[in-house]
Each structure stands twice: as structure tokens, then as C-alpha cells.
N, C-alpha and C positions, 0 to 999 in steps of 0.2 A: 771380142775373144782374147784372151791374156796370151801374149806371146812369151816364149821362154827361150833366152839365149843360152847355148850350151858350149863353154869354151870362151871364157871373157877375157882371159889373158892374153898377152901378145905372142905367147909361144905356140898357140894353135889357129887354124883358120876355125872360126866359130860358125856354128850352125844355128838357124833361127827356126824353133819349131812352133808353128802358129803364124797366122797373118798371110799365108798364102804366097809368101815371097820367094820360097824356095822348096824344091823337093828334096826332103830329107831322108836318108836310108841309114838306119842303124842295122849294122851287119858284121859278121864274124864267125868264127867257130863257137859253138856251143860253150867248150871249156879250153882252157890253155893245156895243150898236149905236150908241149916243149917249147923252149925258146925258139929254136929254129922253126917249128911249125908256126909259131904265132907271127914272127918276122915275115915268113913267107906269104902267109895269108893277108896280113895287113898291107903288104905292098901290092899284092894282086888286086884286091878288093878296092883299095885307093886308086889304082891305075884305071880300074874300070869305072868307077864313078867319076873321076876327073874326065874321062873321055866322053861319058855321058852328060856331063854338066850336072851332076847330083853331088849335094853335100853329104859327106860320110861322118857318122859317128860309130867309132869301132867298139864292137862289143865281144867279151870273152869273159869267162868266169875263172877265178882262182880256185874256186871252191863249188861243188855242186852238192849243196847239203840236203837236198830233197831227193835222193835216190831211191830207187824202188827196192834195190838190194843192198845189204851191206857189203857184197862183192863188187859192186858196180864201181869204175873209175869216178873219183871225185874232183881230181885236178892236182895241182902242185902246193897246193896251200897258201894262206894268206901272204907270208912273207916273200916266197920266191914269186908267186903270183903278181903281187903288186910291183915288185921289182921289174918284172918284165912288161906289164903295162906301162909303167913309168918309162921305160926304154922306148917302147913304141911311139909314146907320145912325144918323145924328144926327137926320135929319128924321123917321124913322118908328119909332125906338127898337125895332128889329128884329135879331135876331142875323143876321150874314152869314157864308155860306161861298163859298169860291173855290178853284179848283184851282192847285197848285203844280208847278213842273217842275224845280226845282234848288233846292239848299241855300241859294243866294243869294236866290231869290225867297221862300223860307220867311221869311227874316229880315225881308223887306220886308213880305210879306203879314200876318205875325203881329202887326205893329204895329197893323193896320186891322181884321181879320176876327176872327170868334170861333170859327170851326171850318174847318181845313185839310183840303182834299181832295187825296188822292193819286190821280191818274188810273190807269185800269186797266192800260194800256200800261207804267206805270212802278212797278207794285206790288212788284216784286222790286228796285228800287234801293236798295241798302243805304243809301248815303250820303244819298239823300233822305229814306227813312223816318227815319233816326237824327237828321237835322236837324229834322224836324216833331217828332219826339218831344221834343227839347231846347227846342222853342218853349214848352213847358208849355201849349199850347192843346190841346184835343181835336183828334184826328185821325180822319178818314173815309178809309178805304182802299177803292177799288173792286176786287173781284177781278177779275184779269186773264181775258179771254175764254179763254186757254190754260190757265188753272188749275183744279184740281179743288178742291171746296170743303175737302177734307182738307189741302191745302197751306196753307191760311190761318193755322194757328198760328204757322208760321214767320214769316210777315210780320207777325203781331202781336207775337211776341216781339222782333222788330228794334226795335219802338218801346218795347215795354215795358223793354227792356234799358236806355233812357235815365233809367229811373225814372217815366216818364209812363204811367199807367195807363188813360189815357181814350182807348180805342181803339174805333172802331166799324168794322163790316165792312159793305161794300155789295154786293150782288149786281146784276149788270148784263147776265147771259146768257153762254153759253158758245158758243164758236164750233160751228157745225154745217154742215160743209162749208167750201166757200170763203168765203162771204159771209153766210149767215144766221147768226142767234143763236138759242138756245132756253133758256128758264129751267126748270131742275129744281127744283121746288119743295121736293123733298127737301133740296136744298143749304141751304136757309133754315134748317131744323131742324139741320143738321148744323153750320152755322157759328154757331148760338145755343148749341149744345152748349159751345162753347169759353170762354163765360162773358162775352163782348163782345156788345153790342146790335148788332142787323143791321137794314140797309135795304134795301129793294128800290127799284132804280131802274127804273121801269116804262116810262119813254121810252127809254133808251138800249138796252133789251133788246129793242125792235123795229126796230133798225137793220139795214141791210144794207150790209155795209161796203164802201164804194167802189164801189157798185153802179150809178151813174148818171153815166157820163162824167167820172169823176174826184169825184164828190161821194157822199157815203154816202146811200144810198137808207133806205127803211123802210116801215112800214104803221103809221101813228099810231092807226087804227081799232081796234088789238090792245091798246091801252093800258089801257082800262077792264076788260078782262077778266084782264089780269095783275095790275092792283092789287086787284081783288076777290079772286083767288085768293091773292095774297100776303097780305092782310089776313086771310084766312080761315085760313091756314096759321099764321099768327104772326109778325109783324114789329114792331119797335120804331119804325120811321119809314117814311114813303113819299117817294120822289124823283120829281118829275115835272116836266120842263121844260115851260114854257107860252109861248105867244105868242100876240098878238092877231090876228096874221095869218100862221099858219105857212108858208103857200106863199110869203111874201115874206121869211122869215126868211133872215139872211145866214150862218146857220150851222145844220146840222141840221134842214132844214126839215121832211123827212119824218117826223121822229121827235118834233116838239113838239107838244103838245096844245093845242088851241084855247082860249083863255082863256075864252070865253064859255060853254064846256062844263064850266068846272071846277067851278061850284055843284053842278050836277046830279050829278057823279060823286062828290063829298064827300057828298052826301045818300045816295047808294047805299052809299058805304064806312062810313059811321058806324055805321049799325045792324050791320054785319058785324062791325065792331071791338069794339062793346059786347058782341056775343053770345060773341065769342073771350073777351074779358077775363072776363065773367061764368062762363064755363066753367072758366076757370083758377082761380076762386075756390072752386070747388065740391069 
């Protein structure tokens, strides 16, 4: 299994995805709502993960390009968003991940963040994957809701063709009917067999796409069950978008996890993680 180190310079505490050495959580609000909001959440999430003994990669988007409605809040934009993410990185010494939507965005984001995320809807965009690969940063690709896990080697190969072998696959559910998503836990094992680390996005997997008057719906109460199952099956990191008041979140409010419930969830997950790792050593 290939391991990917996120945050290789001395300015941040690096996180190793793969190899079972440490539990890694990718977490943060879906989108940067304001500078104050971002700093508040980064501080709180980092405190929670440090107390739990978990490595954090902080996630938030400067722009949510794949909105259901043109009226939906997209974020603060590339320039302001990246400035805030760079400031968070300096202040908290934590690796940063954000999503990119075009080769031009890759060039700008790669100067700031430690891990590039390819959104699920864009996972087949060859030019975007190649640009991300050429950045020399680790790249996490979310498997499209329309793809089989068996299709992911073709996605991986597009990035590796640039010479960049630091590829991570992320499961975020598969389309089940028009709006619902379902996570087939077998897919986690299938994708891990390709040699790249695998992440489970337990928050986006509970979405109901465009289900509430032009806004994505969802059922955040299902996030803990998916997280427990994914950790038990065997993943290399867990992705959960968190918000101090999900009902008031400006993006994906119904699929963000309440921040005050994150400590208890990590307390549940860590024993499962340890048991799984111990079983692999036998």
C-alpha cells in the first residue's frame, strides 16, 4: 500500500495517509463563510483532534462551483479564500486541503495548500487531473457518484502519468435513484486493491442531491454509522465536514456534522480503528 505524506515542509505537522500508522481526519466547514468563521472552526477542530490523538487535515472550499442553484452561496472566491487558507496554515501549523475546478485554479491553490481535492463531478476531467498531477502535490480524487469503484484505476493513471504517484481515492457515495446516495462498503476494499490510500467521505455520502427547493438535502444523523462502518472495513483516513451550527451553514447544511458531537464520535471510532489495525498485524 502506497503511503502519502501530506504537509512535507517544516511549517506544518504532517499527516501520513496509508500504512495504518495514524488516524487521520479531514475536517472543516464545507465552504469558507468568513475569515472569523474559518479561524474559529480551525481552532476548535484542531483542539478536538489533538485531545483525541488524531492527525488533522483542515478542509474548506474557497468556491463551491457545483451548486444546485445559481442563487446558492459559493464562497469568498479564489483570491480571498486562498489568503484565508494560507493564514490558517501559518496560524495553526496544520495541513490544508481544498477543491480545485480548473487547471488555472490548480496553479494558484498549489502555492498555498498541501493536498488538492478533485470534486466528484470532475473526476473524469483529464486536463484537470493532469494539472493537479503536475503540481507535485498529493491529489485526492473523489469517486464520481456515477462511477464504479472498478473505474478508478483509469482516474489514478491520468495523474500518475504526470510522474506524480501521490494519489488518494475518496468514496462519497454512489447514485441510488434520482437523489439518494448509497455507500457500498465493498468499494472501499476494491479501491484499496489498486495500491492507493482510500478515504471515506461520511458527510457528503448522506446527501440527497438537489432535494430541497434547489438545495441539496441530506440526513446528517447517518454520518456516525457510515464512519463506524468505514473504519471497520478499513480506510486510510476519514473525511467529515463539520460546522458549529449546521442548520445555519451557508452550504450543505443538511450533511454537515455538528462540531460539538465530534469528540464523542472520535471516541467511538478510535477503538474500532485500533482493533482493525491490530487484526492486520496478526
